[in-house]
N, C-alpha and C positions, 0 to 999 in steps of 0.2 A: 480560508486564507492560508492556514498552516500547511494543509496538504499541497496547495499550489507551490508554496516556497520549497517544501520538501521534494516535490517531483521535479521542479526546475533545477534544484541542486543535484538530484540523482540522474537526470537525463543524460548528461555527457558520459557518465559511466555506462549507462545502458546502451548508448550508441556504439561504444567501443567493444561491447560484448560480441564474441564470435561463437557461432554454433547454435543449432536449434535448441539443444537441451538447456543451455544457459538462458537463451531468450525466453523459453517457456517457463523456466524456474523463476526468472525475474518477474514475469507477468503474473504468475500464480502468487508470488509473494505480495505484489502490489494489490491484487484482488482480495487476498486474505486480509490484508491491512484495512482496506476499505470496508470489508464485511464486518470486521471486529468493531470498527468505529461506528458503523451503522447500527449494529446490535447494542452498543453502549448508548447511542443516542435514543434508540427506541425504548430500552428498558432502564433508562437512567433513574426514573422515579422509584422503581421497585428494587434497585440494587442497594443493599444495606451492607456496609463494611464494619 
């Protein structure tokens, strides 16, 4: 649910973005964020702080 709210808040800024480089950079950032959250979810039991 948190990611849905964050993406809905970010979507208007992404739509206003011009240029292929900025579009690709935004998408790479979102994908990296999802990947980090997935890794945290997979390894949450073995992470010791």
